[in-house]
C-alpha positions as CSV (number, residue, x, y, z in Angstrom):
1,M,-22.5,81.2,48.7
2,N,-19.1,83.0,48.5
3,K,-18.1,85.1,51.4
4,I,-17.4,88.6,50.7
5,T,-14.0,89.8,52.0
6,T,-13.8,93.6,52.7
7,P,-10.7,95.5,52.5
8,T,-10.8,96.0,56.2
9,R,-10.8,92.4,56.6
10,I,-7.9,92.1,54.1
11,N,-6.0,94.6,56.1
12,N,-6.6,92.8,59.4
13,D,-5.5,89.4,58.0
14,Q,-2.3,91.1,56.6
15,N,-1.2,92.9,59.7
16,S,-2.0,89.7,61.7
17,M,0.5,87.7,59.2
18,R,3.1,90.5,59.6
19,K,3.3,90.3,63.3
20,E,3.3,86.3,63.0
21,I,6.3,86.8,60.8
22,L,7.9,89.3,62.7
23,S,7.3,87.2,65.8
24,S,8.7,84.1,64.3
25,L,11.8,86.0,62.9
26,S,12.4,87.4,66.5
27,L,12.5,84.1,67.8
28,L,14.8,82.9,65.0
29,F,17.1,86.0,65.6
30,L,17.3,85.3,69.4
31,F,18.0,81.6,68.6
32,I,20.8,82.5,66.1
33,T,22.0,85.1,68.8
34,Y,22.1,82.2,71.5
35,V,23.9,79.9,69.3
36,Q,26.5,82.4,68.4
37,A,26.9,83.5,72.0
38,Q,27.5,79.8,72.8
39,E,30.0,79.3,70.0
40,Q,31.7,82.6,70.8
41,S,35.1,82.3,72.6
42,P,35.1,83.3,76.2
43,L,38.2,85.3,75.6
44,Q,37.6,88.4,73.5
45,L,40.3,90.7,71.8
46,K,38.4,93.8,72.9
47,D,38.6,92.6,76.6
48,I,42.3,92.3,76.2
49,Y,43.4,95.1,74.1
50,K,40.4,97.4,74.4
51,E,38.9,97.2,77.9
52,N,42.0,95.8,79.5
53,L,40.0,93.6,81.7
54,F,43.0,91.4,82.6
55,K,45.4,94.0,84.0
56,Q,47.7,92.4,86.9
57,K,48.1,94.3,90.0
58,G,51.6,95.2,91.0
59,F,53.3,96.1,94.5
60,G,55.6,99.3,95.1
61,P,57.5,100.8,93.8
62,V,59.4,99.6,97.2
63,R,62.4,101.2,98.8
64,W,64.3,99.4,101.5
65,M,64.9,101.8,104.5
66,K,68.6,102.4,105.5
67,D,67.9,100.7,108.8
68,N,66.9,97.5,106.8
69,N,64.0,97.1,109.3
70,G,61.3,98.2,107.0
71,Y,60.6,99.4,103.6
72,S,58.5,102.1,102.1
73,T,55.9,101.9,99.3
74,L,53.2,104.1,97.6
75,E,49.5,103.9,98.7
76,S,46.5,105.9,97.5
77,N,45.2,108.9,99.7
78,T,41.4,108.5,99.5
79,E,40.8,111.9,101.2
80,I,42.7,114.4,99.1
81,G,43.8,112.4,96.1
82,G,47.4,111.5,95.3
83,K,49.7,108.9,97.1
84,D,51.2,108.8,100.6
85,I,54.6,107.1,101.2
86,V,54.0,104.6,103.7
87,R,56.5,102.6,105.9
88,Y,56.0,98.9,106.9
89,E,58.0,97.2,109.6
90,A,59.1,94.0,108.1
91,K,58.8,92.0,111.2
92,S,55.7,93.2,112.8
93,G,54.0,94.7,109.6
94,H,53.3,97.9,111.5
95,R,52.3,100.7,109.1
96,S,53.2,104.3,109.3
97,I,52.8,107.3,107.1
98,V,56.0,108.8,106.4
99,V,55.1,111.2,103.9
100,S,51.5,112.1,103.4
101,A,49.9,113.2,100.0
102,S,49.2,116.6,102.0
103,D,52.9,117.2,102.3
104,L,53.3,117.1,98.6
105,V,50.7,119.8,97.6
106,P,52.6,122.9,96.1
107,K,52.1,126.2,97.5
108,G,49.1,127.7,96.0
109,E,47.8,124.4,94.4
110,S,45.1,122.1,95.7
111,E,46.3,118.7,94.5
112,P,49.3,116.7,95.6
113,L,52.2,116.0,93.3
114,N,51.6,112.8,91.1
115,I,54.8,110.6,92.2
116,S,56.3,108.8,89.2
117,D,59.4,107.8,91.3
118,Y,61.0,108.8,94.6
119,V,64.5,108.8,96.3
120,W,65.6,109.2,99.8
121,S,68.9,111.2,100.7
122,D,71.5,109.1,102.5
123,D,70.5,110.5,105.7
124,N,66.8,110.1,105.3
125,T,66.2,113.8,106.0
126,K,65.0,114.7,102.4
127,L,62.9,113.2,99.8
128,L,63.4,113.7,95.9
129,V,60.1,113.4,94.0
130,F,60.1,112.8,90.2
131,T,56.8,114.0,88.4
132,N,55.2,115.6,85.5
133,T,57.2,113.1,83.3
134,R,58.0,112.7,79.4
135,K,59.1,109.9,77.3
136,V,62.8,109.9,76.0
137,W,63.1,107.0,73.6
138,R,61.7,104.0,75.7
139,Y,61.3,105.5,79.1
140,N,59.8,108.6,80.8
141,T,63.3,110.0,82.0
142,R,62.4,113.6,81.8
143,G,60.1,115.5,83.9
144,D,59.9,117.8,87.0
145,Y,61.8,117.4,90.4
146,W,60.5,118.5,93.9
147,V,62.5,118.2,97.3
148,L,60.6,117.8,100.5
149,D,62.7,118.4,103.7
150,L,61.0,115.9,106.0
151,R,62.0,118.0,109.1
152,T,60.6,121.2,108.1
153,K,57.9,120.0,105.7
154,V,59.1,122.4,103.2
155,L,58.4,121.5,99.7
156,S,60.4,123.2,97.0
157,Q,60.6,122.7,93.1
158,L,63.9,122.3,91.5
159,G,65.0,124.1,88.5
160,K,62.1,126.6,88.5
161,S,63.9,129.1,85.9
162,L,64.4,126.2,83.4
163,P,61.9,125.0,81.0
164,E,58.9,122.8,82.3
165,A,59.5,118.9,82.4
166,T,63.3,119.2,81.2
167,L,64.9,117.9,84.2
168,M,66.8,114.6,84.1
169,F,68.4,112.0,86.6
170,A,68.4,114.3,89.5
171,K,70.4,113.0,92.4
172,F,71.3,114.2,96.0
173,S,74.9,115.2,96.8
174,P,76.3,112.7,99.4
175,D,75.5,115.3,102.2
176,A,72.2,116.1,100.6
177,S,72.9,120.0,100.7
178,K,72.8,119.8,96.9
179,V,71.1,118.2,93.9
180,A,72.7,118.0,90.4
181,Y,70.6,117.0,87.2
182,V,70.7,117.4,83.4
183,S,68.4,120.0,81.4
184,E,68.5,120.3,77.9
185,L,72.0,118.4,77.4
186,N,73.8,120.5,80.1
187,I,74.5,119.5,83.9
188,Y,73.1,121.9,86.7
189,V,74.0,121.9,90.4
190,E,71.4,123.3,92.8
191,D,72.1,124.5,96.2
192,L,69.0,123.6,98.3
193,G,69.9,126.0,101.2
194,A,70.7,129.0,99.2
195,Q,68.3,128.1,96.6
196,K,70.8,128.8,93.7
197,I,71.3,127.0,90.5
198,K,74.7,126.8,88.8
199,Q,75.1,125.5,85.4
200,I,78.1,123.9,85.3
201,T,78.4,122.6,81.8
202,T,77.7,125.1,78.9
203,D,78.4,123.4,75.6
204,G,75.5,121.0,75.3
205,G,73.3,121.4,72.4
206,D,73.3,120.5,68.8
207,N,75.6,117.4,68.4
208,I,76.9,117.8,72.0
209,T,75.2,115.7,75.0
210,N,76.4,116.1,78.4
211,G,75.2,113.8,81.5
212,T,73.0,111.8,79.3
213,F,73.4,109.6,76.0
214,D,72.5,109.4,72.4
215,W,69.9,106.7,71.2
216,V,72.1,103.7,70.6
217,Y,73.9,104.0,74.0
218,E,70.4,104.0,75.8
219,E,69.0,101.4,73.6
220,E,71.7,98.8,73.5
221,L,74.0,99.6,76.5
222,N,71.3,100.6,78.8
223,C,72.9,103.9,79.7
224,R,70.7,106.8,80.5
225,D,71.9,108.5,83.6
226,G,75.2,110.1,82.5
227,F,76.8,111.6,85.6
228,R,78.1,110.7,89.1
229,W,78.7,112.7,92.2
230,S,82.1,112.1,93.8
231,P,82.1,110.4,97.3
232,D,83.0,113.9,98.9
233,G,80.5,115.9,96.9
234,K,83.1,118.2,95.5
235,N,83.1,117.0,91.9
236,I,80.9,115.4,89.3
237,A,82.1,112.8,86.6
238,Y,80.2,112.7,83.6
239,W,80.0,111.3,80.0
240,Q,80.1,113.7,76.9
241,S,78.8,112.3,73.7
242,D,79.6,114.1,70.2
243,T,77.2,112.8,67.7
244,K,78.7,115.1,64.7
245,A,79.9,112.2,62.7
246,V,76.8,110.1,63.3
247,G,74.6,109.6,60.3
248,T,71.1,111.2,60.7
249,F,67.9,109.2,59.9
250,Y,64.7,110.9,59.3
251,M,61.7,109.8,60.2
252,I,58.3,111.7,58.7
253,N,55.3,112.8,60.5
254,N,52.5,113.1,58.1
255,V,49.5,113.0,60.3
256,D,49.8,116.0,62.7
257,S,49.9,118.8,60.2
258,I,48.9,119.6,56.7
259,Y,52.6,119.6,56.0
260,S,54.8,116.8,56.6
261,K,57.5,117.2,59.3
262,P,60.8,115.3,59.2
263,I,62.1,114.0,62.8
264,P,65.9,113.8,62.7
265,L,67.6,110.9,64.7
266,P,71.3,110.4,64.9
267,Y,71.5,106.8,64.6
268,P,74.7,104.7,63.7
269,K,73.9,102.1,61.1
270,V,76.2,99.0,60.9
271,G,79.5,99.9,59.7
272,T,79.1,103.7,59.9
273,E,80.7,106.3,62.5
274,L,79.7,106.0,66.3
275,S,79.5,108.9,68.6
276,A,82.5,110.0,70.1
277,V,82.3,109.8,73.7
278,K,84.6,110.7,76.8
279,V,84.5,111.0,80.4
280,G,85.4,114.0,82.4
281,V,85.3,115.6,85.8
282,I,84.3,119.1,86.9
283,P,84.0,120.9,90.1
284,A,80.2,120.9,91.5
285,T,80.8,124.6,91.9
286,G,81.6,124.9,88.1
287,G,84.9,125.6,86.4
288,E,87.1,123.8,83.7
289,T,86.3,120.0,82.8
290,K,89.3,117.9,82.8
291,W,89.2,114.7,80.5
292,F,90.4,111.4,80.8
293,E,92.7,110.4,78.0
294,I,91.6,106.9,77.3
295,P,93.7,105.1,74.8
296,G,91.8,104.2,71.5
297,D,89.7,106.1,68.9
298,P,86.7,107.4,70.9
299,Q,84.5,106.8,67.8
300,N,85.4,103.1,67.8
301,N,85.2,102.2,71.3
302,Y,82.3,102.3,73.9
303,L,82.7,103.7,77.4
304,A,80.0,101.6,78.6
305,R,80.1,102.0,82.5
306,M,81.8,104.5,84.8
307,D,81.3,105.0,88.4
308,F,83.3,106.3,91.5
309,I,85.1,103.9,93.9
310,P,83.6,104.4,97.2
311,N,85.7,106.6,99.6
312,S,88.0,107.7,97.0
313,N,89.1,109.9,94.4
314,E,89.1,107.3,91.6
315,V,86.6,106.2,89.0
316,M,86.3,102.8,87.3
317,V,85.6,102.9,83.6
318,Q,84.7,100.0,81.5
319,Q,85.7,100.4,77.9
320,L,84.4,98.1,75.1
321,N,86.2,97.9,71.9
322,R,83.9,98.3,68.7
323,R,83.7,94.3,68.2
324,Q,82.5,94.2,71.8
325,N,84.9,91.2,72.4
326,T,87.3,93.0,74.8
327,N,86.2,95.1,77.8
328,K,89.2,97.0,79.5
329,I,88.9,98.0,83.1
330,W,90.5,101.3,83.8
331,I,91.0,103.0,87.0
332,G,91.2,106.7,86.9
333,D,92.3,109.3,89.3
334,I,90.5,112.7,89.2
335,K,93.3,114.5,90.8
336,T,96.0,113.4,88.4
337,M,94.0,112.2,85.6
338,G,96.2,109.2,85.5
339,L,94.9,105.9,84.1
340,D,95.7,102.3,85.0
341,N,94.3,99.4,83.1
342,I,93.9,96.8,85.9
343,L,91.7,94.1,84.0
344,T,90.9,93.1,80.6
345,E,88.0,90.5,79.8
346,T,88.2,89.0,76.3
347,D,85.8,86.5,74.5
348,E,86.1,85.0,71.0
349,A,82.5,86.2,70.2
350,F,81.1,88.9,72.3
351,L,80.9,90.2,76.0
352,D,77.9,91.6,77.5
353,V,78.3,94.6,80.3
354,H,77.0,93.8,83.7
355,D,76.4,96.0,86.6
356,D,77.5,93.5,89.5
357,I,80.5,95.4,90.9
358,R,80.4,95.7,94.8
359,W,83.7,96.9,96.6
360,L,84.9,94.9,99.6
361,E,87.2,94.8,102.4
362,N,87.9,98.7,102.7
363,E,87.6,98.8,98.8
364,Q,90.7,96.5,98.2
365,Y,88.5,93.9,96.3
366,F,85.7,94.0,94.0
367,T,83.0,91.7,92.4
368,W,83.2,91.0,89.0
369,S,80.8,88.9,86.4
370,S,82.4,87.0,83.7
371,E,82.0,84.0,81.5
372,R,85.7,82.9,81.5
373,D,85.1,79.4,82.8
374,G,82.2,78.8,80.0
375,W,79.5,79.7,82.4
376,F,78.3,83.1,83.9
377,H,79.8,83.4,87.4
378,L,80.8,86.1,90.0
379,F,84.2,86.6,90.7
380,K,86.4,88.4,93.6
381,V,89.0,90.6,92.1
382,S,91.7,92.5,93.9
383,R,92.0,96.3,93.2
384,D,95.1,96.0,91.2
385,G,93.4,93.2,89.0
386,K,96.0,90.6,89.9
387,T,93.9,88.3,91.8
388,V,90.7,86.9,90.3
389,A,88.9,84.3,92.4
390,P,85.6,82.5,91.7
391,I,82.8,83.2,94.2
392,T,80.2,81.0,92.5
393,K,81.3,77.9,90.5
394,G,79.6,75.0,88.9
395,D,78.1,74.1,85.5
396,F,75.2,76.6,85.7
397,D,74.7,80.3,84.8
398,V,74.2,83.1,87.5
399,V,71.3,85.0,85.9
400,N,71.6,88.1,88.2
401,I,72.8,89.2,91.5
402,N,70.2,90.2,94.1
403,C,72.2,91.1,97.0
404,I,76.0,91.1,98.0
405,D,76.1,90.7,102.0
406,P,79.9,91.2,103.1
407,K,78.9,91.0,106.8
408,G,76.8,87.9,106.4
409,G,79.3,86.5,104.2
410,Y,77.1,85.5,101.3
411,V,76.0,86.7,97.9
412,Y,72.4,85.9,96.7
413,Y,71.5,85.4,93.1
414,I,69.2,84.0,90.6
415,A,69.9,80.7,88.8
416,S,68.4,77.4,87.4
417,P,70.7,74.7,87.0
418,D,68.2,72.2,86.2
419,N,65.4,73.8,84.2
420,F,66.4,76.5,81.8
421,T,62.8,77.9,81.6
422,Q,62.6,78.6,85.6
423,R,64.4,80.9,88.0
424,Y,65.2,80.4,91.7
425,L,67.3,82.2,94.4
426,Y,70.5,80.6,95.5
427,R,73.4,82.0,97.8
428,S,77.0,81.1,97.8
429,P,79.9,82.3,100.3
430,I,81.7,85.3,99.2
431,N,84.9,83.5,99.8
432,G,84.2,81.1,97.4
433,K,84.7,78.0,99.5
434,G,81.1,76.7,99.6
435,E,78.6,75.2,97.3
436,A,75.5,77.0,95.8
437,E,72.6,76.7,98.2
438,R,69.1,77.0,96.8
439,I,66.7,79.3,99.0
440,T,63.7,79.3,97.0
441,P,61.5,76.2,98.4
442,S,61.2,73.4,95.8
443,S,57.4,73.6,96.1
444,Q,57.6,76.9,94.3
445,S,58.0,75.7,90.9
446,G,58.4,78.6,88.0
447,Q,60.2,81.8,88.4
448,S,60.9,83.9,91.3
449,S,62.6,87.5,91.6
450,Y,63.5,89.3,94.6
451,Q,64.1,92.7,96.1
452,I,66.4,92.2,99.1
453,S,67.5,94.5,102.1
454,A,70.9,95.3,102.2
455,D,71.8,93.1,105.4
456,A,70.0,90.0,103.3
457,K,67.5,89.3,106.2
458,W,64.4,90.2,104.2
459,G,63.2,89.9,100.7
460,I,60.2,90.7,98.7
461,Q,59.5,87.9,96.5
462,V,57.6,87.9,93.4
463,F,56.7,84.4,92.4
464,E,55.0,83.3,89.2
465,N,54.6,80.5,86.6
466,A,52.6,79.9,83.4
467,T,49.6,79.4,85.4
468,T,50.0,81.7,88.5
469,P,50.0,85.5,88.0
470,P,52.7,87.3,90.2
471,K,52.3,86.7,93.9
472,Y,54.2,89.4,96.0
473,S,55.4,88.2,99.4
474,L,57.5,89.3,102.3
475,V,59.8,86.7,103.2
476,S,62.5,86.3,105.7
477,L,66.1,85.1,104.6
478,P,67.8,82.6,104.6
479,K,65.1,80.2,105.8
480,H,62.7,81.7,103.4
481,K,59.7,81.8,105.8
482,E,56.7,83.7,104.2
483,I,55.9,86.6,106.8
484,R,53.0,88.0,104.9
485,I,51.3,88.2,101.4
486,L,51.6,91.8,99.8
487,E,49.5,91.1,96.7
488,D,48.4,87.7,95.3
489,N,46.4,88.9,92.1
490,K,43.6,86.5,93.3
491,G,41.0,88.2,91.4
492,L,42.9,88.0,88.1
493,N,43.6,84.3,88.8
494,E,39.7,83.7,89.2
495,K,39.1,85.5,85.8
496,Y,41.4,83.5,84.1
497,E,39.9,80.2,85.5
498,A,36.6,81.2,84.2
499,L,37.8,81.6,80.7
500,G,38.4,78.0,80.4
501,L,41.9,78.3,79.0
502,S,44.2,75.3,77.9
503,P,47.4,74.6,79.9
504,K,50.7,75.6,78.4
505,E,52.5,72.7,78.0
506,F,56.2,72.5,78.2
507,L,58.3,70.4,75.8
508,K,61.7,69.2,74.7
509,V,62.6,69.1,71.0
510,D,65.5,66.9,70.1
511,I,66.8,68.4,66.6
512,G,69.9,66.2,66.7
513,D,72.3,69.2,67.2
514,A,70.6,70.3,70.5
515,V,67.7,69.7,72.7
516,L,65.5,72.8,72.6
517,D,62.9,74.1,75.0
518,A,59.4,74.6,73.7
519,W,55.8,75.1,74.8
520,M,52.3,74.1,73.2
521,I,48.9,75.3,73.8
522,K,46.1,73.3,72.2
523,P,42.4,74.4,71.6
524,P,40.1,74.1,74.6
525,D,38.0,71.3,72.7
526,F,41.1,69.4,71.5
527,D,40.4,66.1,69.9
528,A,43.6,64.0,69.2
529,S,41.9,62.2,66.5
530,K,41.4,65.2,64.3
531,K,44.1,67.5,62.6
532,Y,44.8,71.2,63.6
533,P,46.7,74.0,62.1
534,L,49.9,74.8,63.8
535,L,50.9,78.5,64.5
536,F,54.5,79.2,65.7
537,Y,55.5,82.4,67.7
538,V,59.1,83.1,67.3
539,Y,62.0,85.6,68.6
540,G,65.1,83.4,68.3
541,E,67.6,86.4,68.8
542,P,70.2,86.7,71.7
543,A,68.4,89.6,73.4
544,G,65.5,87.4,74.7
545,S,63.7,84.2,75.1
546,T,59.9,83.1,74.5
547,V,60.0,79.9,76.2
548,Q,59.7,80.5,80.0
549,D,57.8,79.2,82.9
550,N,56.6,82.8,83.9
551,W,53.1,84.5,83.7
552,G,53.8,86.8,80.8
553,G,50.4,88.4,81.0
554,G,48.9,85.1,80.7
555,S,49.9,84.6,77.0
556,L,46.3,86.0,76.2
557,W,46.9,86.6,72.5
558,D,48.2,82.9,72.2
559,Q,45.3,81.4,74.3
560,Y,42.9,83.5,72.1
561,M,44.2,82.0,69.0
562,A,44.0,78.5,70.5
563,Q,40.5,79.4,71.3
564,Q,40.0,80.0,67.4
565,G,41.1,76.5,66.7
566,Y,44.8,76.8,66.4
567,V,47.7,74.7,68.0
568,V,50.0,77.3,69.2
569,M,53.7,76.8,69.8
570,S,57.0,78.4,70.5
571,V,60.6,77.1,70.5
572,D,63.8,78.7,71.9
573,N,66.7,78.1,69.2
574,R,70.3,78.0,70.1
575,G,71.6,81.5,71.0
576,T,68.6,82.7,72.9
577,K,69.0,84.4,76.2
578,T,68.8,81.3,78.6
579,P,71.2,80.1,81.3
580,R,72.6,77.3,79.1
581,G,76.3,78.4,79.3
582,N,78.7,80.5,76.8
583,A,78.6,77.9,74.3
584,W,74.8,77.9,73.9
585,R,74.8,81.7,73.7
586,K,77.7,82.4,71.5
587,S,76.8,79.6,69.0
588,I,74.7,82.2,66.9
589,Y,77.8,84.6,66.6
590,G,78.3,85.7,63.3
591,Q,75.1,84.0,61.8
592,I,72.1,85.7,63.3
593,G,69.2,84.5,61.0
594,I,70.9,81.6,59.7
595,L,71.6,79.3,62.5
596,A,68.3,80.2,64.4
597,S,66.2,79.8,61.3
598,E,67.7,76.4,60.7
599,D,67.1,75.2,64.2
600,Q,63.6,76.5,63.9
601,S,63.0,74.6,60.7
602,K,64.4,71.3,62.3
603,A,62.1,71.8,65.3
604,A,59.3,72.4,63.1
605,T,59.9,69.1,61.2
606,K,60.4,67.1,64.2
607,I,57.3,68.5,65.9
608,L,55.3,67.7,62.7
609,S,56.4,64.2,62.6
610,T,55.9,63.6,66.5
611,Y,52.2,64.8,66.7
612,D,49.9,63.3,64.2
613,F,47.1,65.8,65.1
614,L,49.1,68.6,63.4
615,D,48.2,69.6,60.1
616,S,51.6,69.9,58.0
617,D,49.5,71.7,55.1
618,R,48.5,74.4,57.7
619,V,51.7,75.8,59.3
620,G,52.1,79.5,60.0
621,I,54.8,81.2,61.9
622,W,54.9,85.0,63.1
623,G,57.1,87.3,65.4
624,W,57.9,90.9,66.3
625,S,61.2,92.7,66.0
626,G,63.9,90.1,65.8
627,G,61.1,87.7,65.6
628,G,59.7,89.3,62.5
629,Q,63.2,89.0,61.0
630,M,63.0,85.2,62.1
631,T,59.6,84.8,60.5
632,L,60.8,86.1,57.1
633,N,63.9,84.0,57.1
634,C,61.9,80.9,57.9
635,M,59.2,81.8,55.2
636,F,62.0,82.6,52.6
637,R,64.4,79.8,53.4
638,Y,62.0,76.9,54.2
639,P,58.8,77.5,52.0
640,D,58.1,73.9,52.1
641,I,57.5,74.0,55.8
642,Y,56.0,77.4,56.8
643,K,52.9,78.2,54.6
644,T,51.7,81.2,56.2
645,G,53.7,84.0,57.8
646,L,53.2,87.5,59.6
647,A,56.3,89.7,60.4
648,V,55.8,92.7,62.7
649,S,58.5,95.7,62.9
650,F,61.3,93.4,61.6
651,V,64.7,94.1,60.2
652,S,65.0,92.8,56.6
653,D,68.5,93.9,56.0
654,Q,70.7,93.7,58.9
655,R,72.8,96.4,57.7
656,L,69.9,98.8,58.4
657,Y,70.0,98.1,62.0
658,D,72.0,99.8,64.8
659,A,75.8,99.2,64.8
660,T,76.0,98.4,68.4
661,Y,73.5,95.6,68.6
662,Q,74.3,94.0,65.1
663,E,78.1,94.1,65.2
664,R,78.0,92.7,68.8
665,Y,76.5,89.6,67.4
666,M,77.6,89.4,63.7
667,G,81.2,90.9,64.0
668,L,82.1,94.0,61.9
669,L,80.7,94.1,58.3
670,E,84.3,94.3,56.8
671,D,85.0,90.9,58.5
672,N,81.7,89.1,57.9
673,A,80.0,90.6,54.6
674,K,78.8,87.3,53.7
675,G,77.2,86.5,57.1
676,Y,75.3,89.7,56.9
677,H,74.0,89.0,53.4
678,E,73.1,85.3,54.3
679,G,71.3,86.4,57.5
680,S,69.2,89.1,55.9
681,P,65.8,88.0,54.7
682,I,65.7,90.6,52.1
683,N,68.2,88.6,50.0
684,F,65.8,85.5,50.0
685,A,62.6,87.3,49.3
686,Q,62.4,85.6,45.6
687,N,62.0,82.5,47.5
688,L,58.5,83.4,49.0
689,E,55.9,80.9,48.1
690,G,53.0,81.1,51.0
691,N,51.1,83.8,52.3
692,L,52.8,86.8,53.9
693,M,51.8,89.8,55.8
694,I,54.2,92.5,56.9
695,I,53.2,95.2,59.7
696,H,55.3,98.3,60.7
697,G,54.9,101.7,62.5
698,T,56.2,104.4,60.4
699,A,57.7,106.3,63.5
700,D,59.7,103.2,64.5
701,D,63.0,104.9,65.9
702,N,64.5,101.4,66.7
703,V,63.8,99.4,63.4
704,H,63.1,101.9,60.9
705,Y,60.3,102.0,58.5
706,Q,63.0,102.0,55.9
707,S,63.4,98.1,56.5
708,Y,60.0,97.6,55.7
709,E,59.8,99.7,52.5
710,M,63.0,98.0,51.2
711,L,61.5,94.6,51.6
712,V,58.3,95.8,49.9
713,N,60.3,97.1,47.0
714,R,62.2,93.6,46.6
715,L,59.1,91.4,46.9
716,I,57.5,93.7,44.2
717,E,60.8,93.4,42.2
718,H,60.2,89.4,42.2
719,N,56.5,89.8,41.6
720,K,55.5,88.3,44.9
721,L,52.0,88.9,46.2
722,F,51.8,89.9,50.0
723,S,49.5,91.7,52.5
724,M,50.8,94.8,54.2
725,M,49.5,97.3,57.0
726,S,51.5,100.6,57.9
727,Y,50.5,102.3,61.2
728,P,51.3,106.2,60.9
729,M,53.3,107.6,63.6
730,R,53.6,104.5,65.8
731,A,56.8,103.3,67.2
732,H,58.4,99.9,67.6
733,G,55.7,98.6,69.9
734,I,52.9,99.9,67.8
735,N,50.7,101.0,70.8
736,E,50.5,104.7,70.6
737,R,47.5,106.9,69.9
738,E,43.7,105.6,70.2
739,N,42.6,102.1,69.6
740,T,45.9,101.0,68.0
741,S,46.6,97.8,69.8
742,Y,43.0,96.7,69.3
743,H,43.2,97.4,65.7
744,L,46.4,95.7,65.3
745,R,45.3,92.5,66.8
746,E,42.1,92.4,64.8
747,T,44.1,92.9,61.6
748,M,46.3,90.0,62.6
749,E,43.3,87.9,63.4
750,K,41.7,88.5,60.1
751,F,44.9,87.6,58.3
752,W,45.2,84.3,60.0
753,K,41.7,83.2,59.6
754,E,41.6,84.1,55.9
755,K,45.2,82.6,55.0
756,L,45.7,79.8,57.6
757,P,42.2,78.5,58.2
758,S,41.5,77.5,61.8
759,G,39.8,74.4,63.1
760,E,40.2,70.8,63.2
761,R,39.8,68.4,60.0
762,V,39.0,64.8,60.2
763,R,42.0,62.6,59.2
């Protein structure tokens, strides 16, 4: 007899089956999720670029006190907010609050000032606080200034009658009775006792800039603060720039209004007119400016440095010619306005400007940096320039000067004679009679920097290497005894160790013409019996170096790409900024983009033939700024090697970049037209064979979006297919506005995974 199934029974059976299916699907989903979680890289882009989970801790800013027995730093005040300025005794570590955050609460306000920077007066009786800052090109150099009288605890705002956040480079007079500053391109002096403001220049505005600089001086000559108090406090010497003849480049803001807004930028491109710059002197009480008549066309020379000689009425001015291979040193008398050329430095290629001048022996001698013997060294020069004697000597470069201690008789400096990727503290006798003595212990392999007290008895060391985040320590000198650890970033180190990152391996690559430094990061599950894609990170220009044994933020992007299955490498070609002597650095002169891309291609060929776990059919290259240009040159010149490339914020035609940088390393266009053509990747775009992506910010004031559009136009002309991404109203670093950095890196990752498939392949 057949069983009769009722509708109710059918519904119950169906519901039961649905539940079983849903349960099974849930289990399957959980299993898939678990597997994906196991396969997912421990390092995630959002953790790096969105959540900022790997931010390292710093220490400071630190100011050594005038007595050299202690230093001041900033510490959070947990009760009222803001920060206290705290003094620590170097020897004992005793802590005392010098300025409480409560002392920095303006009258009528409830919260203390946010300290962006601070400076003590020479007599330590007053404090100058910089706050409410705004960015000017690269750095926050505009804002508000306040003065705290440490004896009376009176807090006063400077420039109260001037527009908010317009003050720049405020400085105490030598006796701390006045403060001078720049506001809206003019110089002001404020009497602290009388609380009176005196505008001492009046012609600033439009094309005239007083006391600060135009874009190219700031970017390429590191000039920002453009005035100096005389030692007696009676006069102010300052730079004035006239940008009238400089061409105006326009950036366009299309995103912040329904109508586009042009943004004008005086910007001297290769071969065009520079600002006319001069140095003048004006009484601190106001009056007529007297101008130094420095020989030479002011629009074809740079007044790169100017400062008063201590205890005198004289200024020292460094004048670079337009080719930047001659530096004339002038001493000018502010009373007579007479000039004397005491020293002239020349080079067959180019000269860098340095800030290593220290006056010695009652201002009868000064220290001077030079490459005249083939290496970068410090010299002792007589005031008349007739005697030039070496202080440091040997076949190595002085990377930078840390402290010149006339009383102790030594100069302390950073050098690395044996490993160009590392940095150590050395010292040499100022009389030039002794040998270089290494101060950093041999056990601290990597890079160290120092902030040393004026008497050279104490130093705050920052030690790091490729696997060690910055460690801040107080050390006694010259024995380099560690007194106490100030910050060791231990928590950050533990985070990194938990990620299972591969070590950065440092290598030497012999390309025949030179032996180049390089590093390599392999995937965590590396198997030497398999083949991996190779991804090069490149810069290659004279302004920097990518192969350094430093922390560098932990190379998180490179580590992330390695965890996706790529072998990541970087190579420093000839001409990069490393301490390898004049011949190394100047080899690139006149052939930016030419020699470097040749070196990179030779290195890539050597690497591919040396390591058989690398897949020569999957070779990629990428870089930013000069590295973007290098990427394009490698892709267009050596398409048989580089299959895929990604260029960010690049120069496509060297004639489009600023005159000061490009002419320094390439010479003048009129003298080296062929070099400019051969070094510009746009002229070889027709050779593109592989996959290319280009990325640029439309508000890039450094490398203009024009460079990007011109390359796009040329690639279209040659019917070359490529990928492109524009970031509206982002500058050279492409990091402004919400979510930009994360979006950029995801875009880059997507391109690499689509065009240069990751993971190993069986040989």
